[in-house]
MIMI-423487 format. One line per field, with one value per residue (C-alpha): residue number from 0; residue in three letters; x negated, y negated, z. Coordinates in nm, 3 decimals, decimal comma, padded with zeros to 5 digits, always signed. Example, Ala and Ser with C-alpha at 12.3 -4.5 7.8 and 13.67 -1.06 7.14 Angstrom:
n: c(0:1);
res: c(ala:ser);
px: c(-01,230:-01,367);
py: c(+00,450:+00,106);
pz: c(+00,780:+00,714);
This chain:
n: c(0:1:2:3:4:5:6:7:8:9:10:11:12:13:14:15:16:17:18:19:20:21:22:23:24:25:26:27:28:29:30:31:32:33:34:35:36:37:38:39:40:41:42:43:44:45:46:47:48:49:50:51:52:53:54:55:56:57:58:59:60:61:62:63:64:65:66:67:68:69:70:71:72:73:74:75:76:77:78:79:80:81:82:83:84:85:86:87:88:89:90:91:92:93:94:95:96:97:98:99:100:101:102:103:104:105:106:107:108:109:110:111:112:113:114:115:116:117:118:119:120:121:122:123:124:125:126:127:128:129:130:131:132:133:134:135:136:137:138:139:140:141:142:143:144:145:146:147:148:149:150:151:152:153:154:155:156:157:158:159:160:161:162:163:164:165:166:167:168:169:170:171:172:173:174:175:176:177:178:179:180:181:182:183:184:185:186:187:188:189:190:191:192:193:194:195:196:197:198:199:200:201:202:203:204:205:206:207:208:209:210:211:212:213:214:215:216:217:218:219:220:221:222:223:224:225:226:227:228:229:230:231:232:233:234:235:236:237:238:239:240:241:242:243:244:245:246:247:248:249:250:251:252:253:254:255:256:257:258:259:260:261:262:263:264:265:266:267:268:269:270:271:272:273:274:275:276:277:278:279:280:281:282:283:284:285:286:287:288:289:290:291:292:293:294:295:296:297:298:299:300:301:302:303:304:305:306:307:308:309:310:311:312:313:314:315:316:317:318:319:320:321:322:323:324:325:326:327:328:329:330:331:332:333:334:335:336:337:338:339:340:341:342:343:344:345:346:347:348:349:350:351:352:353:354:355:356:357:358:359:360:361:362:363:364:365:366:367:368:369:370:371:372:373:374:375:376:377:378:379:380:381:382:383:384:385:386:387:388:389:390:391:392:393:394:395:396:397:398:399:400:401:402:403:404:405:406:407:408:409:410:411:412:413:414:415:416:417:418:419:420:421:422:423:424:425:426:427:428:429:430:431:432:433:434:435:436:437:438:439:440:441:442:443:444:445:446:447:448:449:450:451:452:453:454:455:456:457:458:459:460:461:462:463:464:465:466:467:468:469:470:471:472:473:474:475:476:477:478:479:480:481:482:483:484:485:486:487:488:489:490:491:492:493:494:495:496:497:498:499:500:501:502:503:504:505:506:507:508:509:510:511:512:513:514:515:516:517:518:519:520:521:522:523:524:525:526:527:528:529:530:531:532);
res: c(met:thr:thr:ser:ser:ala:gln:asn:gln:ala:glu:ala:pro:arg:asn:trp:phe:thr:arg:phe:leu:asp:val:val:glu:trp:leu:gly:asn:leu:leu:pro:his:pro:val:thr:leu:phe:ala:ile:leu:ala:thr:ala:met:val:phe:leu:ser:gly:leu:phe:gly:trp:leu:gly:ile:ala:val:glu:asp:pro:arg:pro:thr:val:pro:glu:gly:thr:met:ile:glu:ala:val:ser:leu:leu:asn:ala:glu:gly:val:arg:met:ile:phe:gly:asn:leu:val:ser:asn:phe:val:asn:phe:ala:pro:leu:gly:val:val:leu:val:ala:met:leu:gly:val:gly:val:ala:glu:lys:ser:gly:leu:leu:ser:ala:met:val:arg:gly:ile:val:leu:asn:ala:pro:lys:his:leu:val:thr:val:ala:val:val:phe:ala:gly:val:ile:ser:asn:thr:ala:ser:glu:met:gly:tyr:val:val:leu:val:pro:leu:ala:gly:ala:ile:phe:leu:ala:leu:gly:arg:his:pro:leu:ala:gly:met:ala:ala:ala:phe:ala:gly:val:ser:gly:gly:tyr:ser:ala:asn:leu:leu:leu:gly:thr:ile:asp:pro:leu:leu:ala:gly:ile:thr:thr:glu:ala:ala:arg:leu:ile:asp:pro:asp:tyr:glu:val:phe:ala:thr:ala:asn:trp:tyr:phe:met:ile:val:ser:thr:phe:met:ile:thr:ala:val:gly:ser:leu:val:thr:ile:phe:ile:val:glu:pro:lys:leu:gly:arg:tyr:asp:asp:ser:arg:ala:asp:pro:ser:val:leu:asp:asp:ser:gln:met:glu:ser:leu:thr:gly:lys:glu:lys:lys:gly:leu:val:met:ala:gly:leu:ala:val:leu:gly:val:val:gly:leu:ile:ala:leu:leu:val:val:pro:glu:asn:gly:val:leu:arg:asp:pro:ala:ala:val:gly:glu:gly:phe:ile:ala:ser:ser:gly:pro:phe:phe:arg:ser:ile:val:ala:trp:ile:phe:val:phe:phe:leu:ala:thr:gly:phe:ala:tyr:gly:lys:val:val:gly:thr:met:lys:asn:asp:arg:asp:val:ile:asp:gly:met:ala:ser:ala:ile:ser:thr:leu:gly:leu:tyr:val:val:leu:val:phe:phe:ala:ala:gln:phe:val:ala:phe:phe:gly:trp:thr:asn:leu:gly:leu:ile:thr:ala:ile:thr:gly:ala:asp:phe:leu:gln:ala:ile:glu:leu:thr:gly:pro:leu:val:phe:val:phe:phe:ile:ile:met:cys:ala:ile:val:asn:leu:ser:leu:gly:ser:ala:ser:ala:gln:trp:ala:val:thr:ala:pro:ile:phe:val:pro:met:leu:met:leu:ile:gly:tyr:ala:pro:glu:val:ile:gln:gly:ala:tyr:arg:ile:gly:asp:ser:ser:thr:asn:ile:ile:thr:pro:met:met:ser:tyr:phe:gly:leu:ile:leu:ala:trp:ala:thr:arg:tyr:asp:lys:asn:phe:gly:ile:gly:thr:leu:ile:ala:thr:met:leu:pro:tyr:ser:ile:phe:tyr:phe:ile:cys:trp:ile:gly:leu:phe:tyr:leu:trp:val:phe:gly:leu:gly:leu:pro:met:gly:pro:gly:ala:pro:thr:leu:tyr:thr:pro:pro:gly:gly);
px: c(+08,270:+08,270:+08,543:+08,685:+08,683:+08,908:+09,130:+09,158:+09,227:+09,471:+09,675:+09,649:+09,970:+09,887:+10,055:+10,066:+09,748:+09,572:+09,732:+09,636:+09,257:+09,300:+09,430:+09,130:+08,869:+09,014:+09,018:+08,663:+08,553:+08,692:+08,453:+08,106:+07,758:+07,752:+07,468:+07,734:+07,965:+07,757:+07,656:+08,042:+08,115:+07,868:+07,961:+08,338:+08,204:+08,094:+08,437:+08,632:+08,438:+08,499:+08,913:+08,913:+08,708:+08,927:+09,261:+09,100:+09,136:+08,997:+09,077:+09,008:+08,678:+08,752:+08,414:+08,350:+08,035:+08,187:+08,411:+08,766:+08,954:+08,636:+08,755:+08,568:+08,618:+08,569:+08,232:+08,216:+07,929:+08,063:+07,902:+07,536:+07,464:+07,604:+07,410:+07,077:+07,140:+07,196:+06,894:+06,682:+06,735:+06,766:+06,412:+06,451:+06,804:+06,611:+06,316:+06,466:+06,785:+06,731:+06,794:+06,511:+06,199:+06,303:+06,395:+06,070:+05,848:+06,049:+06,005:+05,639:+05,632:+05,908:+05,743:+05,409:+05,618:+05,809:+05,495:+05,328:+05,566:+05,667:+06,062:+06,101:+05,889:+06,112:+06,459:+06,326:+06,208:+06,513:+06,748:+06,512:+06,443:+06,774:+06,945:+07,193:+07,521:+07,393:+07,272:+07,624:+07,525:+07,125:+07,243:+07,486:+07,271:+06,958:+07,183:+07,265:+06,860:+06,751:+06,935:+06,630:+06,527:+06,863:+06,690:+06,534:+06,876:+07,011:+06,742:+06,616:+06,851:+07,197:+07,045:+06,850:+07,164:+07,318:+07,040:+07,026:+07,461:+07,366:+07,099:+07,330:+07,601:+07,796:+07,941:+07,673:+07,908:+08,014:+07,638:+07,582:+07,950:+07,806:+07,481:+07,649:+07,882:+07,605:+07,378:+07,643:+07,931:+07,708:+07,506:+07,523:+07,465:+07,091:+06,894:+06,616:+06,659:+06,619:+06,620:+06,990:+06,987:+06,795:+06,960:+07,280:+07,146:+07,010:+07,320:+07,554:+07,312:+07,352:+07,719:+07,753:+07,532:+07,829:+07,972:+07,672:+07,365:+07,137:+07,287:+07,092:+07,168:+06,899:+06,803:+06,904:+07,251:+07,423:+07,149:+07,299:+07,642:+07,494:+07,301:+07,639:+07,815:+07,538:+07,638:+07,994:+07,946:+07,734:+08,001:+08,274:+08,103:+08,018:+08,378:+08,566:+08,288:+08,349:+08,744:+08,888:+08,617:+08,464:+08,799:+08,932:+08,649:+08,683:+08,435:+08,162:+08,202:+07,837:+07,911:+07,988:+07,639:+07,320:+07,100:+06,815:+07,000:+07,046:+06,669:+06,593:+06,242:+06,318:+06,371:+06,016:+05,961:+05,712:+05,333:+05,093:+04,947:+05,312:+05,316:+05,009:+05,115:+05,399:+05,250:+04,999:+05,294:+05,446:+05,117:+05,167:+05,486:+05,346:+05,089:+05,318:+05,524:+05,207:+05,122:+05,501:+05,460:+05,141:+05,281:+05,615:+05,589:+05,323:+05,425:+05,190:+05,272:+05,255:+05,601:+05,771:+05,981:+05,849:+06,195:+06,376:+06,494:+06,697:+06,684:+06,459:+06,119:+06,243:+06,505:+06,740:+06,631:+06,300:+05,971:+05,993:+06,343:+06,259:+05,969:+06,166:+06,111:+05,764:+05,751:+05,987:+05,685:+05,407:+05,626:+05,645:+05,301:+05,153:+05,364:+05,337:+04,940:+04,879:+05,104:+04,957:+04,622:+04,657:+04,861:+04,615:+04,856:+04,689:+04,329:+04,246:+04,373:+04,467:+04,735:+04,881:+04,899:+05,068:+05,300:+05,403:+05,392:+05,631:+05,884:+05,873:+05,890:+06,235:+06,396:+06,358:+06,742:+06,782:+06,558:+06,765:+07,098:+06,991:+06,893:+07,249:+07,376:+07,166:+07,292:+07,663:+07,606:+07,406:+07,711:+07,986:+07,804:+07,734:+08,075:+08,236:+08,466:+08,346:+08,438:+08,765:+08,857:+08,776:+08,934:+09,252:+09,228:+09,170:+09,456:+09,663:+09,553:+09,641:+10,000:+10,109:+09,935:+09,686:+09,382:+09,365:+09,170:+09,407:+09,287:+08,976:+09,195:+09,290:+08,968:+08,805:+09,089:+09,019:+08,634:+08,701:+08,939:+08,698:+08,403:+08,614:+08,545:+08,227:+08,008:+07,696:+07,679:+07,465:+07,694:+07,990:+07,877:+07,755:+08,068:+08,282:+08,055:+08,067:+08,442:+08,538:+08,249:+08,317:+08,716:+08,646:+08,404:+08,661:+08,876:+08,654:+08,462:+08,065:+07,928:+07,733:+08,104:+08,210:+07,909:+07,963:+08,328:+08,217:+07,982:+08,248:+08,492:+08,190:+08,052:+08,368:+08,471:+08,140:+08,141:+08,485:+08,397:+08,249:+08,134:+07,858:+07,529:+07,440:+07,789:+07,675:+07,382:+07,592:+07,818:+07,525:+07,380:+07,756:+07,775:+07,465:+07,665:+07,981:+08,021:+08,374:+08,346:+08,429:+08,500:+08,849:+08,725:+08,438:+08,651:+08,898:+08,636:+08,472:+08,833:+08,879:+08,539:+08,647:+08,963:+08,855:+08,518:+08,776:+08,992:+08,737:+08,519:+08,746:+08,860:+08,506:+08,465:+08,768:+08,658:+08,299:+08,395:+08,717:+08,774:+08,419:+08,303:+07,946:+07,743:+07,698:+07,329:+07,031:+07,172:+07,455:+07,782:+08,136:+08,292:+08,150:+08,106:+08,027:+07,736:+07,917:+08,232);
py: c(-14,859:-14,907:-14,756:-15,129:-15,231:-14,921:-15,025:-15,371:-15,266:-15,011:-15,306:-15,530:-15,573:-15,355:-15,497:-15,334:-15,478:-15,327:-14,984:-15,019:-15,045:-14,762:-14,524:-14,689:-14,585:-14,246:-14,182:-14,281:-14,056:-13,804:-13,832:-13,647:-13,796:-13,990:-13,705:-13,418:-13,605:-13,606:-13,241:-13,187:-13,391:-13,205:-12,862:-12,959:-13,124:-12,773:-12,570:-12,843:-12,826:-12,452:-12,512:-12,789:-12,577:-12,304:-12,510:-12,694:-13,028:-13,298:-13,654:-13,818:-14,022:-14,363:-14,511:-14,667:-14,486:-14,163:-14,013:-14,073:-13,792:-13,656:-13,492:-13,482:-13,176:-13,061:-12,865:-12,578:-12,524:-12,180:-11,993:-11,844:-12,187:-12,414:-12,240:-12,232:-12,633:-12,681:-12,532:-12,632:-12,984:-13,019:-13,205:-13,417:-13,536:-13,659:-13,814:-13,962:-14,129:-14,471:-14,666:-14,427:-14,593:-14,931:-14,939:-14,766:-15,011:-15,335:-15,214:-15,172:-15,560:-15,622:-15,391:-15,597:-15,942:-15,799:-15,637:-15,973:-16,103:-16,359:-16,296:-16,330:-16,674:-16,774:-16,704:-16,879:-17,187:-17,224:-17,168:-17,330:-17,632:-17,740:-18,017:-17,928:-18,028:-17,779:-17,521:-17,314:-17,389:-17,270:-16,973:-16,832:-16,975:-16,795:-16,461:-16,485:-16,530:-16,245:-15,977:-15,963:-15,714:-15,645:-15,466:-15,799:-15,992:-15,730:-15,700:-16,026:-16,313:-16,162:-16,138:-16,459:-16,690:-16,564:-16,710:-17,024:-17,092:-17,004:-17,260:-17,529:-17,443:-17,251:-16,921:-16,670:-16,443:-16,739:-16,743:-16,374:-16,347:-16,623:-16,451:-16,095:-16,243:-16,428:-16,090:-15,842:-16,032:-16,223:-15,873:-15,936:-16,304:-16,461:-16,731:-16,455:-16,117:-15,849:-15,468:-15,408:-15,593:-15,309:-15,050:-15,145:-15,226:-14,863:-14,703:-14,919:-14,855:-14,477:-14,501:-14,746:-14,452:-14,269:-14,482:-14,638:-14,412:-14,730:-14,978:-15,134:-15,342:-15,568:-15,634:-16,021:-15,905:-16,099:-16,354:-16,689:-16,586:-16,459:-16,809:-16,981:-16,740:-16,814:-17,156:-17,071:-16,775:-17,009:-17,302:-17,045:-16,862:-17,185:-17,337:-16,999:-17,013:-17,345:-17,380:-17,066:-16,790:-17,043:-17,164:-16,844:-16,706:-17,014:-17,106:-16,848:-16,682:-16,552:-16,361:-16,024:-16,080:-15,904:-16,134:-16,047:-16,262:-16,535:-16,590:-16,849:-16,749:-16,499:-16,854:-16,850:-17,164:-17,129:-17,158:-17,370:-17,055:-16,932:-17,293:-17,288:-16,918:-17,053:-17,317:-17,040:-16,837:-17,116:-17,173:-16,800:-16,832:-17,157:-16,870:-16,612:-16,868:-17,023:-16,664:-16,590:-16,915:-16,821:-16,500:-16,625:-16,993:-16,987:-16,831:-16,564:-16,494:-16,090:-16,101:-16,318:-16,107:-16,236:-16,129:-16,368:-16,662:-16,940:-16,790:-16,977:-16,858:-16,556:-16,299:-16,152:-15,810:-15,890:-15,761:-16,020:-15,896:-15,519:-15,580:-15,795:-15,485:-15,522:-15,896:-15,844:-15,630:-15,892:-16,164:-16,016:-15,853:-16,183:-16,423:-16,141:-16,120:-16,491:-16,570:-16,234:-16,330:-16,672:-16,563:-16,248:-15,950:-15,899:-15,848:-15,610:-15,388:-15,112:-15,348:-15,400:-15,013:-14,995:-15,259:-15,035:-14,693:-14,853:-14,977:-14,643:-14,460:-14,620:-14,492:-14,109:-14,093:-14,300:-14,029:-13,764:-13,937:-13,993:-13,651:-13,533:-13,857:-13,789:-13,441:-13,560:-13,821:-13,585:-13,301:-13,569:-13,631:-13,296:-13,194:-13,484:-13,554:-13,886:-13,993:-13,792:-13,981:-14,323:-14,283:-14,158:-14,465:-14,676:-14,546:-14,609:-14,967:-15,062:-14,884:-15,056:-15,391:-15,451:-15,513:-15,887:-16,055:-15,950:-15,601:-15,720:-15,814:-15,450:-15,327:-15,551:-15,456:-15,103:-15,148:-15,341:-15,041:-14,773:-14,958:-14,958:-14,561:-14,551:-14,806:-14,764:-14,990:-14,718:-14,437:-14,612:-14,742:-14,402:-14,241:-14,533:-14,662:-14,346:-14,381:-14,756:-14,870:-14,688:-14,727:-15,110:-15,061:-14,946:-15,199:-15,471:-15,574:-15,590:-15,375:-15,671:-15,826:-15,523:-15,461:-15,844:-15,809:-15,454:-15,661:-15,884:-15,607:-15,431:-15,727:-15,874:-15,584:-15,501:-15,673:-15,517:-15,155:-14,894:-14,702:-14,955:-14,844:-15,160:-15,218:-14,998:-15,196:-15,536:-15,368:-15,299:-15,644:-15,805:-15,612:-15,789:-16,103:-15,901:-15,579:-15,544:-15,637:-15,315:-15,198:-15,343:-15,713:-15,703:-15,597:-15,877:-16,136:-16,061:-16,035:-16,411:-16,384:-16,122:-16,247:-16,590:-16,458:-16,217:-16,487:-16,758:-16,512:-16,410:-16,734:-16,822:-16,514:-16,599:-16,968:-16,859:-16,583:-16,661:-17,026:-17,156:-16,884:-16,864:-16,558:-16,369:-16,339:-16,415:-16,256:-16,093:-16,107:-16,126:-15,876:-15,554:-15,480:-15,121:-15,067:-15,094:-15,248);
pz: c(+02,760:+03,142:+03,329:+03,453:+03,064:+02,974:+03,262:+03,134:+02,765:+02,927:+03,103:+02,815:+02,567:+02,247:+01,962:+01,610:+01,494:+01,803:+01,747:+01,372:+01,466:+01,727:+01,429:+01,227:+01,485:+01,523:+01,161:+01,152:+01,402:+01,223:+00,966:+00,931:+00,914:+00,584:+00,502:+00,566:+00,380:+00,074:+00,098:+00,132:-00,180:-00,376:-00,287:-00,369:-00,689:-00,802:-00,699:-00,827:-01,180:-01,131:-01,125:-01,386:-01,616:-01,586:-01,615:-01,953:-01,785:-02,102:-02,235:-02,552:-02,531:-02,566:-02,631:-02,994:-03,057:-03,076:-03,354:-03,275:-03,115:-02,974:-02,625:-02,308:-02,121:-01,784:-01,741:-01,492:-01,256:-01,128:-01,387:-01,502:-01,672:-01,391:-01,126:-01,327:-01,381:-00,999:-00,876:-01,157:-01,150:-00,728:-00,755:-01,040:-00,956:-00,623:-00,775:-01,046:-00,883:-00,931:-00,571:-00,414:-00,583:-00,552:-00,235:-00,120:-00,291:-00,186:+00,161:+00,173:+00,127:+00,396:+00,644:+00,611:+00,682:+00,947:+01,116:+01,107:+01,253:+00,980:+00,975:+01,337:+01,352:+01,065:+01,245:+01,566:+01,395:+01,205:+01,531:+01,816:+01,614:+01,485:+01,620:+01,923:+01,722:+01,451:+01,638:+01,546:+01,163:+01,226:+01,422:+01,121:+00,863:+01,028:+01,049:+00,687:+00,591:+00,803:+00,627:+00,418:+00,688:+00,850:+01,154:+01,251:+01,267:+01,506:+01,738:+01,727:+01,637:+01,802:+02,154:+02,091:+01,984:+02,312:+02,513:+02,325:+02,384:+02,744:+02,781:+02,625:+02,856:+02,584:+02,617:+02,474:+02,327:+02,092:+02,006:+01,969:+01,755:+01,508:+01,482:+01,412:+01,173:+00,981:+00,986:+00,908:+00,759:+00,548:+00,461:+00,093:+00,103:+00,077:-00,066:-00,131:-00,311:-00,032:-00,030:-00,057:-00,428:-00,607:-00,364:-00,489:-00,857:-00,863:-00,782:-01,025:-01,312:-01,248:-01,255:-01,531:-01,739:-01,717:-02,002:-02,150:-02,135:-02,167:-01,946:-01,645:-01,372:-01,243:-00,886:-00,986:-01,093:-00,821:-00,730:-00,833:-00,658:-00,337:-00,323:-00,316:-00,085:+00,149:+00,206:+00,211:+00,472:+00,699:+00,647:+00,738:+00,994:+01,195:+01,150:+01,298:+01,569:+01,677:+01,620:+01,710:+01,880:+02,135:+02,233:+02,280:+02,500:+02,714:+03,009:+03,058:+03,375:+03,453:+03,787:+03,565:+03,388:+03,392:+03,626:+03,337:+03,061:+03,285:+03,262:+02,948:+02,960:+02,635:+02,414:+02,335:+02,096:+01,819:+01,927:+01,757:+01,568:+01,458:+01,324:+01,132:+00,995:+00,841:+00,671:+00,507:+00,471:+00,263:+00,087:-00,001:-00,141:-00,373:-00,492:-00,579:-00,785:-00,952:-01,080:-01,174:-01,377:-01,532:-01,664:-01,791:-01,888:-02,169:-02,512:-02,486:-02,117:-02,035:-01,847:-02,108:-02,405:-02,722:-02,877:-02,668:-02,860:-02,682:-02,346:-02,176:-02,026:-01,949:-02,077:-01,842:-02,031:-02,060:-01,870:-01,589:-01,443:-01,530:-01,285:-00,988:-00,750:-00,793:-00,751:-00,433:-00,282:-00,414:-00,260:+00,107:+00,104:+00,044:+00,306:+00,556:+00,518:+00,513:+00,819:+01,028:+00,918:+01,097:+01,425:+01,439:+01,356:+01,015:+01,087:+00,790:+00,553:+00,848:+00,985:+00,628:+00,566:+00,943:+00,849:+00,530:+00,720:+00,969:+00,747:+00,536:+00,882:+00,931:+00,595:+00,714:+00,741:+00,417:+00,203:+00,352:+00,249:-00,084:-00,130:-00,123:-00,273:-00,575:-00,595:-00,590:-00,862:-01,081:-01,024:-01,116:-01,430:-01,538:-01,473:-01,672:-01,403:-01,322:-01,679:-01,689:-01,355:-01,502:-01,843:-01,661:-01,388:-01,687:-01,873:-01,567:-01,521:-01,868:-01,857:-01,551:-01,743:-01,469:-01,658:-01,564:-01,300:-01,045:-01,062:-00,848:-00,546:-00,537:-00,557:-00,302:-00,098:-00,136:-00,071:+00,255:+00,400:+00,321:+00,461:+00,803:+00,814:+00,606:+00,740:+00,504:+00,205:+00,025:+00,130:+00,036:-00,300:-00,383:-00,346:-00,501:-00,789:-01,010:-01,024:-01,019:-01,220:-01,552:-01,471:-01,463:-01,765:-01,984:-01,929:-02,046:-01,715:-01,665:-01,419:-01,247:-01,172:-01,015:-00,797:-00,652:-00,594:-00,405:-00,184:-00,098:+00,039:+00,243:+00,379:+00,499:+00,725:+00,843:+01,158:+01,271:+01,216:+01,483:+01,184:+01,117:+01,249:+01,460:+01,614:+01,889:+01,937:+01,945:+02,199:+02,406:+02,393:+02,487:+02,797:+02,939:+02,949:+03,046:+03,197:+03,095:+02,724:+02,535:+02,166:+02,188:+02,259:+02,035:+01,749:+01,847:+01,884:+01,506:+01,326:+01,275:+01,089:+00,870:+00,772:+00,689:+00,513:+00,304:+00,219:+00,131:-00,046:-00,288:-00,381:-00,437:-00,668:-00,854:-00,892:-01,008:-01,218:-01,367:-01,326:-01,393:-01,615:-01,434:-01,442:-01,138:-01,179:-01,429:-01,788:-01,605:-01,810:-01,722:-01,928:-02,087:-02,438:-02,536:-02,785:-03,142:-02,978);
């Protein structure tokens, strides 16, 4: 933040909400790096297990699959057997952690699509070809779609939206805010499955298995709901931009701008080759869809579950959905290569490999994070502290009679607040899922619905937390248009989006799940019925 920006903020009246945001930022800055946080949590779990084991903490197992009166006791890792478990399973905890493999495989395909330029061309095609009166809608919608590869949305679309608004005589920061609201505020919504879907599904699966060892959550668990959410986010984001954010920003004064951003040459339209490439990518989509149809439509289709009766072409628990991550890989690989072959970015197998390698190289921090998160989740399961916490919490909710749909309001609010201080979606869910997924399963809700509710709380506050990894990048882009633009200004600009997303998304959730009784995704149940229950 510049000195003048700091002075402007100091001179501005500070109401209770501004002071609240200051406290949130201060508390967030006290938190260690997510990797360090998981290392601390894993270590704390070892010592807590020793304490609770020594105290003899135990609860009765409520699952119908075990004999009545069975007790779940805290297991100590502070003994010889516990030490052997820790060191003997350090590697297997890591490599068997469900989210790791699925994210790596999905990113191989996404990397090819990103390296070829397909994702960037799609975003520019959507935004630059939209009618002027629909530019705001196109920017927000493109932001939501771009979160399939989130880095591309932040790096390409946000500055592009600022340049587009400036060229149209509108405030460039309003354009950037609209794009940021789509990319980050609509992080969980999309028409396509992205890398976030298998990532969260893997973490949810690990948490659900604390209650039901055979439970599996698929990457498509929230797909139907997130498709509908895409249009809700687009509509709300557009209306907030037009009627709240843009009027508040007022007329743009370019005297405080970096001269380089006043040049509209960065708004490059699609070239002829890029348009042909998009057509070829579309044909590749048809090819992938045709291949899927060939494998699942015929009665003897190899990805059709022969045991599924009355479930249409594909059973929600059948071979196709079990291989959905592989299809994400194939989809982006085929479309990315088809586009790149036409525009010249994918000439041979080496270019494809480079794209894959580039994507994996960006996941170094994620792999380190997963190593420590996997140890924490494993320790949580071994010690039985996850089950004990979940059962105790479920008993408390039943005691206060908070077992109906209203429980999700409090759960979503909790997720939104936690997100203000822990901006990583995977890190936050890895911490909260082992507690709240089993807890809400025990009062009758399916993991798929619990995960969907979490995504609402997480996405709604992404755009107002300095802890979000790209928050600093957005601030840096904004200061090019206004050198006095600071953290407080960015939060104040994005806060209306956060509030309206939060309210409208919760409303949509309750209408979808409890009003209309619709599934969150293919075959995804709303209620959880334990085996034998």
